[in-house]
C-alpha positions in Angstrom: -35.8 45.9 45.8 -35.6 49.8 44.4 -33.4 49.6 41.0 -30.6 50.8 42.6 -30.7 48.0 45.5 -29.3 44.9 46.4 -31.8 42.8 46.7 -32.8 41.4 51.1 -34.1 38.7 52.1 -37.7 39.8 50.1 -38.1 42.7 52.2 -38.2 46.5 49.3 -36.4 49.4 49.7 -37.3 52.0 47.6 -34.5 54.4 45.0 -33.3 57.3 47.1 -35.2 60.6 45.7 -32.0 61.8 43.3 -30.2 65.5 44.6 -31.6 68.4 41.9 -29.4 71.6 41.5 -30.5 75.0 40.5 -28.8 76.3 37.5 -27.3 79.7 40.0 -25.6 76.7 41.7 -24.0 74.4 38.6 -23.3 78.0 36.7 -20.7 78.0 39.3 -18.9 74.8 38.4 -17.2 76.3 34.7 -13.4 76.0 36.7 -10.5 74.1 34.7 -10.9 72.0 37.9 -14.0 71.8 38.3 -16.9 71.3 35.4 -21.1 70.0 35.2 -23.5 70.4 32.4 -26.4 69.5 31.9 -27.7 67.3 29.5 -31.8 66.3 28.9 -32.3 67.9 32.3 -29.7 65.8 33.8 -26.6 67.0 35.7 -23.0 65.6 35.3 -19.8 65.7 36.8 -17.3 65.4 33.7 -14.0 66.7 35.9 -12.0 63.7 35.7 -13.3 62.2 32.8 -12.6 64.9 30.5 -9.3 64.6 30.5 -10.4 61.5 28.4 -12.2 62.7 26.1 -11.0 61.8 22.3 -11.1 65.2 21.0 -9.9 66.8 23.8 -11.1 68.4 27.6 -10.9 71.7 25.1 -14.0 70.4 23.6 -16.3 69.0 25.9 -15.4 71.9 28.8 -16.1 74.4 27.6 -19.6 73.7 27.9 -19.4 73.2 31.1 -21.8 74.6 34.6 -24.7 75.1 31.2 -26.6 72.5 28.9 -25.2 71.0 27.2 -27.7 68.8 24.8 -27.8 69.4 21.5 -24.3 69.8 21.4 -24.7 66.2 22.4 -26.7 65.1 20.0 -24.9 66.9 16.8 -21.0 65.5 18.1 -21.9 62.6 18.1 -24.0 59.4 16.3 -24.7 57.8 19.0 -26.6 59.8 22.2 -27.1 56.1 23.4 -24.1 55.0 23.7 -22.4 58.1 24.9 -24.9 58.1 27.7 -23.9 54.9 28.7 -20.2 56.6 29.1 -21.8 59.4 31.2 -24.6 57.6 34.0 -21.2 56.9 36.5 -20.7 60.4 36.6 -24.2 62.0 36.9 -25.3 63.6 40.2 -28.3 64.7 40.4 -31.4 66.4 37.9 -32.1 70.6 37.3 -35.0 71.1 39.5 -38.6 71.2 38.8 -38.9 74.3 39.1 -35.2 75.2 36.5 -35.9 75.9 32.8 -34.0 72.8 30.3 -31.6 75.3 29.5 -29.3 77.6 31.2 -30.6 81.1 32.0 -29.2 83.5 29.2 -30.3 81.2 26.3 -33.6 81.9 23.8 -35.6 79.5 24.3 -37.4 80.0 21.2 -34.3 79.7 19.4 -34.2 76.6 20.4 -36.6 75.1 19.8 -36.0 76.6 16.5 -33.2 74.9 15.9 -34.6 70.9 16.7 -38.0 71.4 14.3 -35.3 72.7 12.2 -32.6 69.5 12.9 -35.5 66.9 12.8 -37.5 68.7 9.5 -34.2 68.2 7.9 -33.7 64.3 9.2 -36.9 63.4 7.7 -36.4 64.6 4.6 -32.6 63.0 4.5 -30.7 65.5 4.8 -27.6 63.8 7.1 -27.6 60.6 4.2 -24.4 60.9 2.4 -24.1 59.8 -0.8 -20.6 57.3 -0.8 -20.6 57.1 -4.2 -19.8 61.5 -5.4 -17.0 61.5 -2.1 -15.8 59.1 -3.1 -15.2 61.1 -7.2 -14.0 63.8 -5.1 -11.6 61.6 -3.2 -10.7 60.1 -7.1 -10.3 63.4 -9.1 -8.3 65.2 -6.2 -5.9 62.8 -6.9 -6.2 63.2 -10.9 -6.0 66.5 -10.4 -2.1 65.8 -8.5 -1.1 62.9 -11.2 -2.2 66.2 -13.8 -0.2 68.1 -12.4 2.9 66.4 -12.1 2.5 65.1 -15.9 2.6 68.5 -17.0 5.6 68.9 -15.3 7.5 65.7 -16.7 5.8 66.2 -20.3 6.2 69.9 -20.9 9.1 70.7 -19.0 10.6 73.1 -16.3 9.8 76.6 -17.8 7.1 78.7 -16.2 4.1 78.7 -18.9 3.8 74.0 -17.2 5.2 75.5 -14.1 2.2 78.4 -13.1 -0.1 75.6 -14.7 0.6 72.8 -12.6 0.4 75.2 -9.3 -2.8 75.8 -10.7 -3.9 72.3 -10.5 -1.9 71.7 -7.6 -3.4 74.8 -5.7 -6.7 73.5 -6.7 -6.7 70.2 -5.8 -4.8 71.2 -2.6 -8.1 73.5 -1.0 -10.4 70.4 -2.9 -8.6 67.7 0.0 -9.1 71.2 2.8 -13.1 70.4 2.1 -12.9 66.3 1.9 -10.8 65.6 4.5 -13.7 68.2 7.2 -16.6 66.4 6.3 -14.7 62.4 6.8 -13.3 65.1 9.7 -17.0 65.3 10.7 -17.9 61.6 11.1 -21.0 62.2 8.1 -19.6 60.0 5.2 -19.1 56.6 6.9 -21.1 55.3 9.3 -18.3 53.7 11.4 -15.9 55.7 12.5 -13.1 54.5 11.6 -13.6 54.1 8.3 -13.5 58.5 8.5 -11.2 58.9 10.6 -8.9 56.4 8.1 -9.8 58.6 4.8 -9.6 61.6 6.2 -6.6 60.5 7.2 -5.1 60.3 4.3 -6.1 63.6 3.0 -5.1 65.6 5.8 -1.5 63.7 6.2 -0.2 62.5 2.9 -2.8 64.9 0.5 -2.1 67.7 2.1 0.6 67.1 4.9 -1.6 68.3 8.0 -2.0 66.8 11.4 -5.8 65.1 11.3 -6.1 65.4 15.3 -4.6 69.3 15.3 -7.4 70.3 13.1 -10.3 68.4 14.5 -9.4 69.7 18.6 -9.6 73.4 16.6 -11.9 73.3 14.4 -14.5 71.1 17.1 -13.4 73.9 19.5 -15.6 75.9 16.3 -17.8 74.0 16.2 -19.0 74.1 20.1 -18.8 77.5 20.5 -18.9 79.3 17.1 -17.3 82.3 17.5 -17.8 83.0 21.4 -14.3 84.9 22.5 -11.4 81.9 24.3 -13.2 79.2 23.1 -13.3 79.5 19.0 -9.7 79.1 18.8 -10.9 80.6 14.4 -11.5 84.0 16.3 -8.1 84.2 18.3 -5.7 86.4 16.4 -3.4 86.5 18.7 -4.1 90.5 18.9 -3.2 91.0 15.0 -7.1 91.7 15.0 -9.4 92.3 17.0 -13.0 91.3 15.5 -16.5 91.5 17.3 -18.0 93.9 20.0 -15.9 92.2 23.5 -13.1 92.5 22.0 -12.4 95.9 21.1 -14.5 97.9 24.4 -11.8 95.1 26.3 -9.6 95.5 24.2 -10.0 99.8 25.3 -10.3 99.4 29.0 -7.4 97.8 29.2 -5.4 99.9 26.8 -3.7 97.0 25.3 -2.8 98.2 21.5 -0.7 96.2 20.3 -1.2 97.1 16.3 -3.0 99.9 14.7 -6.1 98.2 14.9 -8.7 101.3 13.5 -6.9 100.2 9.8 -7.4 96.3 10.5 -10.0 96.7 6.9 -6.5 98.0 5.1 -3.2 95.9 7.0 -5.8 92.3 7.1 -4.6 91.5 4.0 -1.5 92.0 3.5 -0.6 90.2 6.9 -3.3 88.2 7.6 -3.7 85.1 4.9 0.6 84.9 4.2 0.9 84.0 7.6 -2.1 82.2 9.0 -1.5 79.2 7.2 2.4 79.4 5.9 3.5 80.7 9.3 1.3 80.2 12.1 -0.3 76.9 11.5 2.3 75.0 11.0 3.7 75.9 13.4 0.8 75.5 15.9 0.2 71.7 14.5 4.3 70.6 14.6 4.2 72.1 18.5 0.4 70.2 18.9 1.8 66.7 17.7 4.9 67.0 19.9 3.0 68.1 22.8 0.5 65.9 22.7 2.8 63.4 20.6 0.8 62.3 17.8 3.6 60.0 16.0 1.0 58.9 13.9 -0.1 62.2 12.2 3.4 63.6 12.8 4.5 59.8 10.7 1.4 61.3 8.5 3.3 64.8 7.5 6.3 63.3 6.4 5.0 61.4 3.9 3.6 64.0 2.1 7.1 65.9 2.4 8.8 63.1 1.0 6.2 62.7 -1.6 6.0 66.7 -2.7 9.7 66.6 -2.8 10.7 63.0 -4.5 7.8 64.2 -7.1 8.7 67.6 -8.0 12.7 68.7 -7.2 14.5 66.4 -9.8 12.9 69.0 -12.3 14.6 72.1 -10.9 18.3 72.9 -11.2 17.7 74.2 -6.5 18.3 71.0 -4.9 19.0 68.5 -8.0 22.8 66.8 -7.7 21.7 64.2 -6.6 18.8 64.1 -9.0 19.9 63.1 -12.6 17.7 65.2 -14.3 16.9 65.8 -18.2 14.9 68.9 -19.8 13.6 69.0 -22.4 10.8 71.2 -24.6 8.6 69.7 -27.4 10.3 70.4 -30.5 14.1 71.3 -28.4 17.0 69.3 -28.0 18.0 67.8 -24.3 19.9 70.0 -21.9 21.8 68.0 -19.4 21.4 69.7 -15.9 22.9 67.9 -13.4 27.0 68.0 -15.1 28.7 65.1 -13.2 26.6 63.0 -16.1 26.5 64.0 -19.1 27.2 60.7 -20.4 23.1 60.5 -20.0 21.9 62.4 -22.1 20.3 61.9 -25.7 18.0 63.8 -27.9 19.3 65.8 -30.2 21.7 68.0 -29.5 22.6 67.5 -26.2 24.4 70.6 -23.7 25.4 71.0 -20.3 23.7 73.4 -18.5 26.1 76.5 -17.1 
């Protein structure tokens, strides 16, 4: 009997030949409701399975109608395990006369990339130093503590506040890059531990959603700088980038803003609106739509920690919190008007 056949009475059946496809046919199956992709010359129909992809169907769907071998190898630690999942989805293979890469891709660049990756693997460049990442996390937590202690000890005057802001901004930037590495599952061998630490960093330390960030960032790495696939270059009509978008907007006469001056207004509206407004809105909407309540709990834990840590040191919304204000060598100041009896020090006085 063949490998996939059922045994009969000693008879032997040859395995049925696998259907073959040409790239012209495969590239037609690149729709939301019809997705094929190729890995190592094997053709898979992922239409029904893509919705169950851990990082969302867009990540895998961006390769519909294309060769995805290198992407699958880059994104999955256990390539053999992924092939087992794909096995029931196998529908055929490339015709012998067809190239391994889909038309339009430079085979020489692909071969050079694979050789480079092999060299990096031989040099152990993908092997993480766990002590480094542990110390990286420790110094972020230390900076968060230093920022709070600065206000606690020196008071909330301008200089301590500016120092606190600089230290917090530095720790937040460092936390962003650290959660990036854990989000790529590149620190620990077990994905679970990478996810746990990433949730702690981006959720508790930064107030962000790990699933939201992974979904966006993985799409960026799957199709970097490809319009309609890489969310990092989707500028919501505020900016036009690359070669295709300006041409397309010119043909359709789309002019939401004076794009010939975008290099001048970028720093005025780009950074201020990107993270504080657009990212926060998109993150919350994604959490609600996808019902990521665990991520929501992590985000809430950040804001609870932040407000409990810093609101008592400032007048804004501070009435429920009995607050003491004292600079080194200066008299203690009572900020809570309702309970001056709790003030102690040299010459207590109530703030007007």
